[in-house]
C-alpha positions in Angstrom: 97.6 46.1 8.3 100.7 46.0 6.0 102.8 43.0 6.9 106.4 42.6 5.7 108.4 39.4 5.8 112.0 39.8 6.9 114.5 37.0 6.1 118.1 37.4 7.1 120.3 35.1 5.0 123.9 33.9 4.7 124.5 31.0 2.3 121.0 29.6 2.3 120.6 28.6 -1.3 119.1 25.2 -0.3 116.1 26.6 1.4 115.6 30.3 0.7 113.4 29.6 -2.4 111.0 27.3 -0.5 110.6 29.9 2.3 109.8 32.7 -0.1 107.4 30.5 -2.1 105.6 29.6 1.1 104.9 33.2 2.0 103.9 34.2 -1.6 101.4 31.3 -1.8 99.8 32.7 1.4 99.5 36.2 -0.3 102.4 38.0 1.3 104.2 40.1 -1.3 106.3 42.4 0.8 109.3 40.1 1.4 112.7 41.5 2.2 115.9 39.4 2.2 118.8 41.0 3.9 121.9 39.1 3.0 125.2 38.9 4.8 127.4 38.7 1.7 126.5 35.1 0.7 129.0 33.3 -1.5 126.4 30.9 -3.0 123.3 31.6 -5.1 121.1 32.8 -2.2 120.6 36.4 -3.5 120.0 35.2 -7.1 117.3 32.7 -6.0 115.6 35.2 -3.7 115.4 37.8 -6.5 114.0 35.2 -9.0 111.3 34.3 -6.4 110.2 37.9 -6.2 111.8 39.1 -3.0 113.5 42.4 -2.5 117.2 41.8 -1.7 119.6 44.1 0.0 123.1 43.4 1.3 123.9 44.4 4.8 126.9 46.7 5.5 128.2 44.9 8.6 128.5 41.3 9.7 126.3 39.1 11.8 122.6 38.4 12.2 122.2 41.2 14.7 123.6 43.8 12.4 121.3 42.5 9.6 118.2 42.8 11.7 119.2 46.3 12.9 119.7 47.5 9.3 116.4 45.8 8.1 114.4 47.4 10.9 115.7 50.8 9.9 114.9 50.2 6.3 111.4 48.7 6.6 108.2 50.7 6.9 105.3 48.3 7.4 102.8 48.0 10.2 104.0 44.5 11.3 107.4 42.8 10.6 107.5 39.0 10.6 111.0 37.8 11.0 111.9 34.2 10.0 115.1 32.3 9.5 116.0 31.3 6.0 117.0 27.7 6.8 113.6 26.1 6.3 113.2 25.2 9.9 110.0 27.2 10.3 106.7 26.9 8.4 105.4 30.0 6.6 101.9 28.6 7.3 102.4 29.3 11.0 102.5 33.1 10.3 98.8 33.5 11.1 99.5 32.2 14.6 102.0 34.9 15.1 99.8 37.7 13.7 96.6 36.7 15.6 97.6 38.2 19.0 98.7 41.4 17.4 95.5 41.7 15.3 93.4 41.0 18.4 95.2 43.8 20.2 96.7 41.7 23.0 100.4 41.8 22.1 102.9 44.0 20.4 105.6 41.3 19.9 104.8 37.6 19.4 107.4 34.8 19.6 107.1 31.4 18.0 107.8 28.8 20.6 109.6 25.8 18.9 110.1 23.7 22.0 106.5 22.4 22.3 106.3 20.8 18.8 109.4 19.9 16.8 110.5 17.3 14.2 112.6 14.5 15.5 116.2 15.5 14.9 115.5 19.2 14.7 117.5 19.6 17.9 120.5 17.7 19.1 120.2 16.7 22.8 122.9 19.3 23.6 121.1 22.1 21.8 117.8 21.2 23.4 119.3 21.1 26.9 121.1 24.4 26.2 117.9 26.0 25.1 116.0 24.9 28.2 118.8 26.0 30.5 119.0 29.5 28.9 115.3 29.9 29.0 115.1 28.9 32.7 117.9 31.3 33.5 116.0 34.0 31.7 112.7 33.3 33.5 114.5 33.2 36.9 116.3 36.6 36.3 113.5 38.5 34.5 110.4 37.0 36.1 108.8 36.8 32.6 107.0 33.6 31.6 108.7 32.9 28.2 109.9 29.5 27.1 111.8 30.1 23.8 113.5 33.5 23.8 115.9 32.3 21.1 113.3 31.6 18.5 114.0 33.1 15.1 110.3 33.3 14.1 108.5 36.3 15.5 106.2 39.2 14.7 106.7 42.8 15.8 104.5 45.9 15.4 106.1 49.0 13.9 106.1 50.8 17.3 108.2 47.9 18.7 110.7 47.4 15.9 111.3 51.1 15.4 112.0 51.7 19.1 114.1 48.7 20.3 117.8 49.3 20.6 119.9 46.5 18.9 123.6 46.5 19.8 124.5 42.8 19.6 125.8 41.7 16.2 125.4 37.9 16.3 123.0 35.3 17.4 122.2 37.1 20.6 119.9 39.4 18.7 116.7 37.4 19.6 117.6 37.7 23.3 118.2 41.4 22.9 114.9 41.9 21.0 113.0 40.1 23.8 114.6 42.1 26.6 114.2 45.4 24.8 110.5 44.7 24.3 109.7 44.0 27.9 112.1 46.8 29.1 110.2 49.3 27.1 106.9 48.2 28.4 105.6 46.5 25.3 103.3 43.4 25.5 105.0 40.2 24.5 103.3 36.8 23.9 104.3 33.3 22.8 102.5 31.0 20.4 103.5 27.4 19.5 105.0 26.8 16.1 106.4 23.7 14.3 110.1 23.4 14.0 111.9 21.2 11.4 115.4 20.0 10.7 117.3 22.7 9.0 118.6 22.5 5.4 122.4 22.3 5.3 124.8 22.7 8.2 124.1 24.9 11.2 126.1 28.1 11.7 125.5 28.0 15.5 128.3 26.8 17.8 126.5 25.3 20.8 129.3 26.1 23.3 130.6 29.5 22.1 127.3 30.9 21.0 125.5 29.4 24.0 128.0 31.1 26.3 127.5 34.4 24.5 123.7 34.2 24.7 123.8 33.3 28.4 126.2 36.2 29.0 123.8 38.5 27.1 120.8 37.4 29.2 122.7 38.5 32.3 124.3 41.7 30.9 121.0 43.0 29.6 119.4 42.7 33.0 120.3 46.3 33.7 117.9 47.4 30.9 115.0 45.6 32.3 115.6 45.5 36.1 118.6 47.5 37.2 117.8 46.8 40.8 118.5 43.1 40.5 122.2 43.9 40.1 122.0 45.5 43.6 120.2 42.4 44.9 123.0 40.1 43.8 125.8 42.3 45.3 123.8 42.9 48.5 123.1 39.2 48.9 126.8 38.3 48.5 127.7 40.8 51.2 125.1 39.5 53.6 126.2 35.9 53.0 129.8 36.9 53.6 128.7 38.7 56.8 126.7 35.7 58.0 129.7 33.4 57.3 132.0 35.7 59.2 129.4 36.0 62.0 129.2 32.3 62.5 133.0 32.1 62.7 133.1 34.8 65.3 130.4 33.1 67.4 132.2 29.7 67.2 135.5 31.3 68.3 133.7 33.2 71.1 132.5 29.9 72.6 136.2 28.8 72.5 137.0 32.0 74.5 138.7 33.6 71.5 137.6 37.2 70.7 137.8 38.8 67.2 136.9 42.5 67.8 138.1 43.7 64.4 136.3 40.8 62.6 133.1 41.7 64.5 133.3 45.2 63.0 133.9 43.9 59.5 130.9 41.5 59.9 128.7 44.3 61.0 129.8 46.5 58.1 129.1 43.7 55.6 125.6 43.0 57.0 124.5 46.6 57.1 126.0 47.5 53.7 124.3 44.4 52.2 120.9 45.4 53.6 121.4 49.0 52.3 122.4 47.8 48.8 119.3 45.6 48.6 117.1 48.5 49.8 118.6 50.8 47.1 117.9 48.0 44.6 114.3 47.7 45.7 113.8 51.5 45.4 115.4 51.5 41.9 113.3 48.6 40.8 110.1 50.3 42.1 110.8 53.5 40.2 111.6 51.5 37.1 108.4 49.5 37.3 106.3 52.7 37.9 107.9 54.2 34.7 107.1 51.1 32.8 103.5 51.1 34.0 103.1 54.8 33.0 104.4 54.0 29.5 102.1 51.1 29.1 99.1 53.2 30.2 100.1 56.0 27.8 100.3 53.5 24.9 96.9 52.1 25.9 95.4 55.6 25.9 97.0 56.2 22.5 95.5 53.0 21.1 92.1 53.8 22.4 92.2 57.3 20.9 93.3 55.9 17.5 90.5 53.3 17.7 88.0 56.1 18.4 89.3 58.1 15.4 89.1 55.1 13.1 85.5 54.5 14.1 84.6 58.1 13.5 86.2 58.0 10.0 
């Protein structure tokens, strides 16, 4: 399999050379640096180290990844941050599930093994909250959806839709993968303190990422929007019903409120039923796509054996 290394950069002259050297020592020669108009020596160093360098047309990490995926044409893309936080030596951990045929997209989980000081207490807490929020909403057992170290097959990176321009791109890639029925897996990787100052604002970017996790829910499980609205209406109906009953025991009747409570309860139940139907149809569609991909893989394997 042809493996290409993708490194989005923006003012990473302190660490880009070390990252490229690490992959070249491991025998990886297809290295693409897509640069967000750095004002330091990032591009110059990358070119001297033997990487192909292109300048992105827009701004933000998401835009860089989108343009790189359109440009690249390899069997597997390994995406890694340029700040020296990830070890190139961990690349084989990411590639193994793909080579074994058990995953289409592999994420490097930083939260199991990291250098002291690699995370501030605030960043570590924020990561855990966002990942818990993701697992609760999507029902997918992933623990580090914000990791910048991941491997994707060509079928995945050429089919996912990237619309976010900033640091939400990792979240969007994860959701797009599971929404399109691709297999996703996690492997532990080591995480170090970054070289230079971080570009991530823990409050602003954390809010944007959490908002993205919720806003992308419609791509993966559209029915869950219905569940939320239906549950709100049912709770409002129950609250109104309790008030009506309490007032009835005090010999006070609220005929109009009784009608409103009934409407809220019935409407809430109907909305949840519609959500369940929508989710069921969506799951069936996902399962069909997975089975079609599996049939395609088996046919390709048979063809390779014949050749």
